C-alpha positions as CSV (number, residue, x, y, z in Angstrom):
1,M,0.0,0.0,0.0
2,T,1.5,3.3,-1.1
3,P,1.1,6.5,1.0
4,S,-1.3,7.9,-1.6
5,E,-3.8,5.1,-1.0
6,P,-6.4,5.7,1.7
7,G,-6.1,3.3,4.6
8,P,-8.8,1.1,5.9
9,P,-11.6,2.5,8.0
10,A,-10.6,3.4,11.5
11,E,-13.0,1.0,13.0
12,R,-11.6,-2.0,11.2
13,G,-8.4,-2.2,13.2
14,Q,-4.8,-1.7,12.3
15,P,-3.7,-1.1,8.7
16,D,-2.4,-3.9,6.5
17,A,1.0,-2.3,6.0
18,P,4.0,-3.8,7.8
19,P,4.4,-2.6,11.4
20,R,6.1,0.7,11.7
21,E,7.5,2.4,14.7
22,P,5.6,5.4,16.0
23,P,7.2,8.6,14.6
24,P,9.7,10.5,16.7
25,P,8.8,13.8,18.2
26,L,8.2,16.9,16.2
27,P,7.5,20.1,18.2
28,P,4.7,22.4,17.3
29,A,5.1,25.8,15.9
30,A,6.3,28.4,18.4
31,G,3.4,29.8,20.4
32,E,1.9,29.6,23.8
33,S,2.7,25.9,24.2
34,G,5.5,25.6,21.7
35,A,8.1,26.0,24.4
36,L,6.8,22.9,26.1
37,L,8.7,20.6,23.9
38,G,11.8,21.0,26.0
39,E,12.5,18.4,28.7
40,V,8.8,18.1,29.7
41,G,7.7,17.8,26.1
42,E,10.3,15.2,25.2
43,A,9.2,13.2,28.2
44,A,5.6,13.4,27.0
45,V,6.6,12.2,23.5
46,A,8.6,9.4,25.1
47,R,5.5,8.3,27.0
48,L,3.4,8.3,23.8
49,R,6.0,6.2,22.0
50,A,6.2,3.7,24.9
51,E,2.9,2.1,23.5
52,Q,1.4,2.4,27.0
53,D,-2.1,3.5,27.7
54,R,-2.4,7.2,28.6
55,R,-5.2,8.9,30.5
56,L,-6.6,12.4,30.1
57,H,-5.7,15.2,32.4
58,P,-6.9,14.6,36.0
59,L,-9.1,17.7,35.6
60,S,-10.7,16.3,32.5
61,W,-13.9,15.5,34.4
62,L,-14.4,19.2,35.2
63,F,-14.4,20.3,31.6
64,V,-16.7,17.4,30.6
65,L,-19.1,18.5,33.3
66,L,-19.0,22.1,32.2
67,G,-19.6,21.0,28.6
68,S,-22.6,19.0,29.7
69,L,-24.0,21.9,31.7
70,R,-23.7,24.1,28.6
71,Q,-25.7,21.7,26.5
72,F,-28.5,21.4,29.1
73,A,-28.4,24.9,30.4
74,L,-31.4,26.2,28.4
75,P,-33.7,23.2,29.2
76,L,-32.7,23.4,32.9
77,I,-33.4,27.1,33.1
78,A,-36.8,26.7,31.4
79,F,-37.5,23.8,33.8
80,V,-36.6,25.8,36.9
81,V,-38.4,29.0,35.8
82,F,-41.5,27.6,34.3
83,G,-41.9,24.3,36.0
84,Q,-42.3,25.4,39.6
85,R,-46.0,26.0,40.4
86,A,-46.0,26.5,44.2
87,D,-43.8,27.0,47.2
88,E,-44.3,23.5,48.4
89,D,-42.6,22.3,45.2
90,E,-39.3,24.0,46.0
91,L,-37.8,21.1,47.9
92,W,-38.7,18.7,45.0
93,F,-37.1,21.0,42.5
94,Q,-33.9,21.3,44.6
95,A,-33.8,17.5,44.9
96,M,-34.2,17.1,41.1
97,G,-31.5,19.7,40.5
98,L,-29.1,17.9,42.9
99,A,-29.8,14.6,41.3
100,A,-29.2,15.9,37.8
101,G,-25.9,17.6,38.9
102,L,-24.8,14.3,40.6
103,L,-25.6,12.3,37.5
104,L,-23.7,14.6,35.2
105,T,-20.7,14.7,37.6
106,L,-20.6,10.9,37.9
107,G,-20.7,10.7,34.1
108,A,-17.8,13.1,33.8
109,V,-15.7,11.2,36.3
110,A,-16.6,7.9,34.6
111,R,-15.4,9.3,31.3
112,Y,-12.1,10.2,32.8
113,Y,-11.5,6.8,34.2
114,T,-12.6,4.9,31.1
115,Y,-10.9,7.0,28.4
116,R,-7.5,5.6,27.3
117,F,-5.3,6.2,24.3
118,R,-1.9,5.1,23.1
119,I,0.1,5.1,19.9
120,E,1.0,1.6,18.7
121,R,2.8,0.9,15.4
122,G,1.8,4.2,13.8
123,V,-1.8,3.9,14.9
124,L,-3.7,5.9,17.5
125,V,-5.7,3.5,19.6
126,V,-8.6,5.1,21.7
127,R,-10.7,3.2,24.2
128,S,-13.7,4.7,25.9
129,G,-17.0,3.9,27.5
130,L,-18.2,2.2,30.6
131,L,-21.4,0.3,29.7
132,S,-21.0,0.7,25.9
133,R,-17.3,0.3,25.2
134,N,-15.7,1.7,22.1
135,L,-12.4,1.0,20.4
136,R,-11.1,3.2,17.6
137,Q,-7.9,2.6,15.7
138,I,-6.8,5.6,13.7
139,P,-3.7,5.5,11.4
140,L,-1.8,8.7,12.1
141,T,-1.2,9.3,8.4
142,R,-5.0,9.6,7.8
143,I,-5.4,12.5,10.2
144,Q,-6.2,15.6,8.2
145,N,-6.4,18.3,10.9
146,V,-5.1,18.7,14.4
147,A,-6.9,21.4,16.5
148,L,-6.0,22.6,20.0
149,K,-8.5,24.8,21.8
150,Q,-8.0,26.8,25.0
151,G,-10.6,28.9,26.7
152,L,-9.8,31.1,29.7
153,L,-10.2,28.3,32.2
154,H,-8.0,26.0,30.0
155,R,-5.2,28.6,29.9
156,A,-5.4,29.2,33.7
157,L,-5.1,25.4,34.4
158,G,-2.5,24.7,31.6
159,V,-4.7,22.3,29.6
160,A,-6.2,22.1,26.1
161,D,-8.9,20.4,24.1
162,V,-7.5,18.3,21.3
163,R,-9.5,17.3,18.1
164,L,-8.2,14.9,15.5
165,E,-10.1,15.1,12.3
166,S,-10.0,12.9,9.2
167,A,-12.0,12.4,6.0
168,V,-14.0,9.5,7.5
169,G,-15.2,11.1,10.6
170,G,-18.9,11.1,9.6
171,G,-19.3,14.7,10.7
172,T,-17.6,14.1,14.1
173,P,-13.9,14.1,14.9
174,E,-12.0,10.9,14.8
175,A,-10.9,11.6,18.4
176,Q,-11.7,14.4,20.9
177,M,-9.6,14.5,24.0
178,Q,-11.1,16.7,26.6
179,V,-8.6,17.7,28.1
180,L,-4.9,17.0,27.9
181,S,-2.0,18.8,29.6
182,L,-0.2,21.2,27.3
183,A,2.8,18.9,27.2
184,D,0.8,15.9,26.2
185,A,-1.2,17.9,23.6
186,A,1.9,19.3,22.1
187,A,3.6,15.9,22.0
188,L,0.5,14.3,20.3
189,E,0.4,17.1,17.8
190,A,4.1,16.7,17.1
191,V,3.8,12.9,16.5
192,V,0.8,13.4,14.1
193,Q,2.7,16.1,12.3
194,A,5.7,13.9,11.8
195,A,3.6,11.0,10.5
196,G,1.8,13.3,8.1
197,A,5.0,14.9,6.8
198,A,6.6,11.5,6.2
199,N,3.5,10.1,4.5
200,S,3.3,13.1,2.1
201,T,6.9,13.1,1.0
202,S,7.8,9.4,0.8
203,A,7.2,7.2,-2.2
204,G,6.5,4.0,-0.4
205,E,6.2,2.3,3.0
206,V,9.9,1.8,3.4
207,A,10.6,5.3,2.4
208,G,8.0,6.5,4.9
209,N,9.6,4.6,7.7
210,A,12.9,6.1,6.8
211,A,11.5,9.6,6.7
212,L,10.0,9.1,10.1
213,A,13.2,7.8,11.5
214,S,15.2,10.7,10.1
215,V,13.1,13.5,11.8
216,R,14.9,15.1,14.7
217,P,13.4,17.4,17.3
218,A,16.1,20.1,16.9
219,A,15.4,20.4,13.2
220,A,11.7,20.3,13.5
221,S,11.5,23.0,16.1
222,E,12.5,25.6,13.5
223,G,9.0,26.6,12.5
224,Q,8.9,29.7,10.3
225,T,6.4,32.4,10.9
226,L,5.0,33.5,7.5
227,L,2.2,35.9,8.6
228,G,1.1,37.9,11.6
229,L,-1.8,40.3,11.9
230,D,-1.6,43.5,14.0
231,T,-4.5,45.6,15.1
232,A,-4.7,47.7,12.0
233,E,-4.9,44.6,9.8
234,L,-7.7,43.2,12.1
235,V,-9.7,46.4,11.6
236,K,-9.3,46.2,7.9
237,L,-10.4,42.5,8.0
238,G,-13.5,43.5,10.1
239,L,-14.4,46.3,7.6
240,T,-14.2,43.8,4.7
241,S,-16.2,41.1,6.6
242,N,-19.9,40.4,6.5
243,R,-19.9,38.9,10.0
244,G,-21.9,41.7,11.4
245,L,-24.6,41.3,8.8
246,V,-24.7,37.6,9.4
247,L,-25.0,38.1,13.2
248,G,-27.8,40.6,12.7
249,A,-29.7,38.2,10.4
250,V,-29.3,35.4,12.9
251,G,-30.4,37.6,15.8
252,F,-33.5,38.8,14.0
253,G,-34.4,35.3,13.0
254,A,-34.0,34.1,16.6
255,F,-36.3,36.9,17.9
256,A,-38.8,36.2,15.2
257,Q,-38.8,32.5,16.1
258,F,-38.9,32.8,19.9
259,G,-40.3,36.2,20.4
260,G,-43.9,35.1,19.8
261,E,-46.6,37.4,18.6
262,G,-45.3,40.3,20.7
263,F,-42.2,40.6,18.6
264,G,-44.2,40.6,15.3
265,R,-46.6,43.3,16.7
266,T,-43.6,45.4,17.8
267,I,-42.1,45.3,14.3
268,A,-45.4,46.0,12.6
269,N,-46.3,48.9,14.9
270,T,-42.9,50.5,14.5
271,A,-43.0,50.2,10.8
272,E,-46.6,51.6,10.7
273,A,-45.7,54.5,12.9
274,G,-42.6,55.3,10.8
275,V,-44.7,55.2,7.5
276,E,-47.4,57.4,9.1
277,Y,-44.9,60.0,10.3
278,A,-43.2,60.1,6.9
279,G,-46.6,60.4,5.2
280,Q,-47.3,63.5,7.4
281,L,-44.2,65.0,6.1
282,G,-45.4,64.7,2.5
283,L,-42.4,62.8,1.2
284,G,-42.3,61.8,-2.4
285,W,-40.6,58.8,-3.8
286,P,-37.2,60.6,-4.3
287,Q,-37.2,61.5,-0.6
288,W,-38.2,58.0,0.3
289,L,-35.2,56.7,-1.7
290,L,-32.9,59.1,0.1
291,L,-34.3,58.2,3.5
292,G,-33.9,54.5,2.7
293,F,-30.3,55.1,1.6
294,V,-29.4,56.9,4.8
295,L,-31.0,54.2,7.0
296,L,-29.1,51.6,5.0
297,L,-25.8,53.4,5.5
298,A,-26.5,53.6,9.3
299,F,-27.3,49.9,9.4
300,L,-24.1,49.0,7.5
301,A,-22.0,51.2,9.8
302,V,-23.3,49.4,12.9
303,A,-22.8,46.0,11.2
304,R,-19.2,46.8,10.3
305,A,-18.5,48.0,13.8
306,V,-19.9,44.7,15.1
307,A,-17.8,42.8,12.5
308,V,-14.6,44.5,13.7
309,L,-15.4,43.4,17.3
310,L,-16.0,39.8,16.2
311,V,-12.8,39.7,14.1
312,V,-10.7,40.9,17.0
313,L,-12.2,38.2,19.2
314,Q,-11.5,35.5,16.6
315,F,-8.2,36.5,15.1
316,H,-6.4,38.4,17.9
317,G,-2.7,37.2,18.0
318,F,-3.0,35.5,14.6
319,R,0.1,33.7,13.4
320,L,0.6,31.5,10.4
321,V,3.5,29.1,10.8
322,E,5.0,26.5,8.4
323,S,6.9,23.6,9.9
324,A,7.9,20.2,8.4
325,G,5.5,20.4,5.5
326,S,2.5,21.5,7.6
327,L,0.7,24.8,8.0
328,G,-0.3,25.9,11.5
329,V,-2.5,28.8,12.7
330,E,-2.8,30.3,16.2
331,Q,-5.6,32.8,16.9
332,G,-8.2,34.0,19.4
333,L,-8.5,36.5,22.2
334,L,-10.7,34.8,24.8
335,T,-10.6,31.3,23.3
336,R,-7.2,30.4,21.7
337,L,-7.2,28.0,18.8
338,R,-4.3,26.3,17.3
339,M,-5.0,24.3,14.1
340,R,-2.6,22.4,11.9
341,A,-2.9,20.5,8.6
342,P,-0.3,19.1,6.2
343,L,0.1,21.0,3.0
344,A,-0.2,17.8,1.0
345,K,-3.7,17.2,2.4
346,I,-5.2,20.5,1.4
347,Q,-7.9,19.7,-1.2
348,R,-8.9,23.1,-2.6
349,W,-7.7,26.7,-2.4
350,T,-9.8,29.9,-2.7
351,V,-8.5,33.4,-3.2
352,Y,-11.0,36.1,-2.4
353,D,-11.0,39.9,-2.9
354,S,-14.1,42.0,-2.5
355,L,-14.5,45.7,-3.5
356,L,-13.4,46.7,0.0
357,H,-10.5,44.3,-0.2
358,R,-9.3,46.1,-3.3
359,F,-9.9,49.5,-1.6
360,F,-7.4,48.4,1.1
361,D,-5.2,46.5,-1.4
362,R,-5.7,43.2,0.3
363,R,-6.8,39.6,-0.4
364,S,-7.8,36.6,1.6
365,V,-7.1,32.9,1.1
366,R,-9.2,30.0,2.4
367,V,-8.4,26.3,2.1
368,E,-10.4,23.1,2.5
369,T,-9.1,19.7,3.8
370,A,-10.9,16.4,3.6
371,A,-11.8,16.5,7.3
372,L,-15.6,16.2,7.9
373,Q,-16.8,18.6,10.5
374,A,-19.9,18.6,12.7
375,V,-22.4,21.4,12.3
376,N,-21.2,24.7,13.9
377,E,-17.7,23.4,14.4
378,Q,-15.1,25.9,13.3
379,Q,-11.9,24.2,14.5
380,A,-10.6,22.9,11.1
381,L,-7.9,24.9,9.3
382,S,-9.6,27.2,6.8
383,D,-8.5,30.8,7.0
384,V,-4.8,30.4,6.3
385,I,-4.5,34.1,5.1
386,P,-7.4,36.1,6.6
387,I,-6.0,39.3,5.0
388,A,-2.7,40.2,3.3
389,A,-1.3,42.3,0.5
390,P,-1.7,40.8,-3.0
391,T,2.1,40.5,-3.4
392,Q,2.4,38.6,-0.1
393,V,-0.5,36.3,-1.1
394,D,1.1,35.5,-4.4
395,A,4.5,34.9,-2.8
396,L,3.0,32.4,-0.3
397,I,1.0,30.5,-2.9
398,E,4.1,30.2,-5.1
399,R,6.0,29.0,-2.0
400,W,3.5,26.3,-1.2
401,L,2.6,25.3,-4.8
402,P,5.7,26.1,-6.9
403,D,4.6,23.9,-9.8
404,I,1.2,25.3,-10.7
405,D,2.4,28.5,-12.5
406,W,0.4,30.8,-10.3
407,G,-0.2,34.1,-12.0
408,G,0.6,32.8,-15.4
409,W,-2.7,31.2,-16.3
410,T,-4.6,31.9,-19.5
411,W,-8.3,32.1,-18.6
412,Q,-10.8,30.7,-21.0
413,P,-14.0,32.7,-21.4
414,L,-17.7,31.7,-21.0
415,H,-20.2,31.3,-23.8
416,P,-20.7,34.6,-25.7
417,R,-24.3,34.8,-24.6
418,A,-23.6,34.0,-21.0
419,W,-24.4,37.6,-19.9
420,R,-28.0,37.1,-21.0
421,R,-28.3,34.2,-18.6
422,V,-26.8,36.3,-15.8
423,L,-29.2,39.2,-16.6
424,F,-32.4,37.1,-16.6
425,P,-32.8,36.8,-12.7
426,S,-32.1,40.6,-12.4
427,L,-34.9,41.3,-14.9
428,L,-37.4,39.3,-12.8
429,L,-36.3,41.2,-9.6
430,I,-36.6,44.6,-11.3
431,G,-40.1,43.7,-12.6
432,G,-41.2,42.7,-9.1
433,L,-39.8,45.8,-7.5
434,T,-41.5,48.0,-10.1
435,A,-44.8,46.4,-9.6
436,L,-44.6,46.9,-5.8
437,A,-43.5,50.5,-6.2
438,A,-46.3,51.2,-8.7
439,L,-48.9,50.1,-6.1
440,R,-47.5,52.7,-3.7
441,F,-46.4,55.6,-5.8
442,G,-48.4,55.2,-9.0
443,P,-47.1,55.8,-12.6
444,S,-44.0,57.6,-11.4
445,A,-42.6,54.3,-10.2
446,L,-42.1,53.4,-13.9
447,L,-38.9,55.4,-13.7
448,L,-37.4,52.7,-11.5
449,P,-36.6,50.2,-14.3
450,V,-35.1,53.1,-16.3
451,L,-32.6,53.6,-13.5
452,L,-32.0,49.9,-12.7
453,L,-31.9,48.2,-16.1
454,P,-28.6,49.9,-17.2
455,L,-27.0,48.8,-13.9
456,A,-28.3,45.3,-14.3
457,V,-26.9,45.0,-17.9
458,L,-23.6,46.5,-16.8
459,R,-23.4,43.9,-13.9
460,A,-24.3,41.0,-16.2
461,R,-21.7,41.9,-18.8
462,G,-19.0,42.6,-16.2
463,L,-19.7,39.3,-14.4
464,A,-19.7,37.2,-17.6
465,K,-16.5,38.9,-18.7
466,R,-14.8,38.3,-15.4
467,C,-15.7,34.6,-15.1
468,G,-13.4,32.1,-16.6
469,W,-11.7,28.7,-16.2
470,V,-8.3,27.2,-16.6
471,L,-7.1,23.6,-17.0
472,T,-3.3,23.0,-16.8
473,D,-1.2,19.9,-16.3
474,R,-1.6,20.3,-12.5
475,V,-4.8,22.2,-11.6
476,L,-8.4,23.0,-12.5
477,A,-9.3,26.6,-11.7
478,W,-12.5,28.7,-11.8
479,R,-12.9,32.4,-11.2
480,S,-16.2,34.3,-10.8
481,G,-17.6,37.5,-9.4
482,W,-17.6,41.1,-10.5
483,L,-17.3,43.3,-7.4
484,D,-16.6,40.4,-5.1
485,R,-14.2,38.1,-6.8
486,H,-13.3,34.5,-6.1
487,V,-10.6,32.3,-7.7
488,S,-10.8,28.6,-6.6
489,F,-8.5,25.9,-7.8
490,A,-7.6,22.3,-7.0
491,E,-4.9,19.9,-8.2
492,V,-6.4,17.5,-10.7
493,H,-5.5,14.4,-8.6
494,R,-7.5,15.8,-5.7
495,L,-10.8,15.8,-7.7
496,Q,-13.2,13.0,-6.7
497,G,-16.3,13.6,-8.7
498,L,-17.4,15.3,-11.9
499,R,-20.9,16.2,-13.1
500,L,-22.1,17.7,-16.4
501,S,-25.5,19.2,-16.3
502,Q,-27.8,21.2,-18.7
503,S,-31.1,22.9,-17.9
504,P,-33.7,23.6,-20.6
505,F,-32.3,27.2,-20.9
506,D,-28.8,25.7,-21.2
507,R,-29.9,23.4,-24.1
508,R,-31.6,26.3,-25.8
509,H,-28.5,28.4,-25.8
510,G,-26.0,25.6,-26.3
511,M,-24.5,25.8,-22.9
512,A,-23.6,23.4,-20.1
513,T,-22.3,23.5,-16.5
514,L,-19.4,21.4,-15.2
515,Y,-19.1,20.7,-11.5
516,A,-15.9,19.3,-10.0
517,D,-15.9,18.0,-6.4
518,T,-13.1,17.5,-3.9
519,A,-13.1,15.5,-0.6
520,G,-14.6,17.4,2.3
521,S,-16.1,20.1,0.0
522,S,-18.5,22.5,1.8
523,P,-21.6,23.6,0.0
524,F,-21.3,27.1,1.6
525,T,-17.9,27.9,0.0
526,H,-17.0,28.9,-3.5
527,Q,-17.3,25.8,-5.6
528,L,-15.5,24.6,-8.8
529,E,-18.8,25.1,-10.7
530,L,-17.9,26.1,-14.2
531,R,-21.2,27.7,-15.4
532,Y,-22.4,28.8,-18.9
533,L,-19.6,27.0,-20.8
534,P,-20.1,26.3,-24.5
535,E,-21.5,22.8,-24.7
536,A,-18.7,21.4,-26.8
537,E,-16.1,22.8,-24.5
538,A,-17.8,21.5,-21.4
539,R,-18.1,18.0,-22.9
540,A,-14.5,18.0,-24.0
541,L,-13.4,19.2,-20.5
542,F,-15.5,16.6,-18.8
543,A,-13.9,13.8,-21.0
544,E,-10.3,15.1,-20.4
545,L,-10.8,15.4,-16.6
546,S,-12.4,11.9,-16.5
547,R,-9.4,10.5,-18.3
548,R,-6.9,12.1,-16.0
549,I,-8.7,11.2,-12.8
550,A,-9.0,7.5,-14.0
551,K,-5.2,7.4,-14.6
552,R,-4.1,8.9,-11.3
553,R,-4.2,7.4,-7.9
554,L,-6.5,9.1,-5.4
555,Q,-4.6,11.2,-2.8
556,W,-6.3,12.5,0.3
C-alpha cells in the first residue's frame, strides 16, 4: 500500500501495512505551548512512544461536566423558571437539580477513568465507554487536521482540548480529548505532524519509515512564521467582513422565532408609525429613496463595527507558521485555537477579494481539507491568510505550490451569450420591485426600471466577462464575481467527482455546467462550478478530466 492510497476505515483495526515504529517527536510551531517541547515535552513524547495507555488530564472531568451543563443549560433554566408551580414544590425542584448535577458529575468522572489512548505501530488507539465500550484505531497518516482549543479556564489550568479530524469522521472528529495537559497535547500534535510529513513526502512504505526515522526534534523546532496580523490589519479585516450582517440576520431570526406574537406586533407597529410619520411630512418617492439610503448606511456602519469586534475576538494574535510540510495557525482573544494541517492534504484553495479588499489593497485565502466537521464546528484549518497584501498572497501561494504556475494562467471565457443568462434573474427582480413601487407611488414608479436596467446590464456583462476557467497539467481553476471576486483551484489528482448538467435554458443556448468536487467540500464555500460554458467545450473538458482522474491514484 503506497502512502497515496487511503487506509482502511478506522473501526476495522490496524492497517495492512508492515508494522512501523511510531514517529519520533516533532514540536509544534512556536506559540503559547510551543516551548513545552523541552525536557517536559520530550518526556511526553517518550510516554506516547512507549505504547502504553495514557489517560486524560486529571481535571478532565471538570471540563466534561461544564460542557454537559452548557448543553443542558437552556432546558434546565426553562424547567426551573416555568416548571415550579407552588412554594411546596421548592424542595422537590432542589432535589431534582441535585440529582441531575450528581448524574452529570458521575458521568464526567466515569469518562475520565474509562478513556484511554496510546500510539502503537503508527496507529492511535482510543478506548472509551463504561457500559458501551468503544475501540477506535486511527492511522496517524490519515489524520487531516489537528486542532487545539484553549478557553480562559483552559489557559489558567494549563490544559487544552484536542481534536483529531479525518475524511472518514462522519461529521464528528476521529478523536476528541477533553482535556490533555499542554505537554501531552503538544507531543501528540508533534507525532501526528511527523507522520503526516513522512506520508506526504515518501514514495512507499519503506521510504515513509525512513522519513519518520530521520526526523529530529532540533530540526523540527524551527517553524517559520509566515504571517502575523496586527490591530490595523484586524480592523481592515473586520471592515471587509460580513460577520456583522450575518449576526444581525441570525439575531433577527431568533427573535422572530422565539419572540412570539409580541415581537411581530412590535415590528409592525414600529414600521406603521414610521410610515405614518413620513406620510405626514409629505415625502415623495425621491425623498423615500434618500431616506432608505441613509438608513441603509447607518445599518451598514453598525454592522461593520460589530464585525470588527467579532474579528478581533476571533483573530487576535493570529500567526501563520510553516513547519515540516504543515501549516499551523494560532488565533483567538478569549478562546485560543491552534490548528494544523499538512500542505499535502489541502484539497482546494480559494483566493477572495471584494471591493473593500481592493480598496485596502488586500486579499484573503481559504483552504479546505478532507476532514468532515460537525455542524457549527469551526476548528478545522480554513483561513490560512485572513487578510494580506496581494504581493504577499502571491508569494505564499508560489512558495506552497511552486509547480502550478500561479499568476501565469490563460483564462478561458464563457459562452458569448452567458451575460444574458446572468441578466435574466435581475430582470425578474426589477419587474417585481417595479410592480410593488407602482402600487404605492403610481405611474412615477415606472422610472425605477429606467434607472436599474442599465446597472443590471452592466453587472451582467461585467460578471460574464470576469468569469473564466483554466485547466493546466496540474490544476483546474475557476474564477467568478464582478465586485466580489473568487478564484478557486484544486490539483487534478484531488478531484473526486465530476458532473455535467444542462437545464432547458442551457440546451436552448448551447451551454452546459461542469461541477468538479473534492473531498470534504463544503456547499457554503466557492465551488468549482464552471457555469455557462459552450456545450462542446464542457463535454471535452469533462472527458479530459475523467481520463486524468482515472489514470491517477487518489490522494487525500
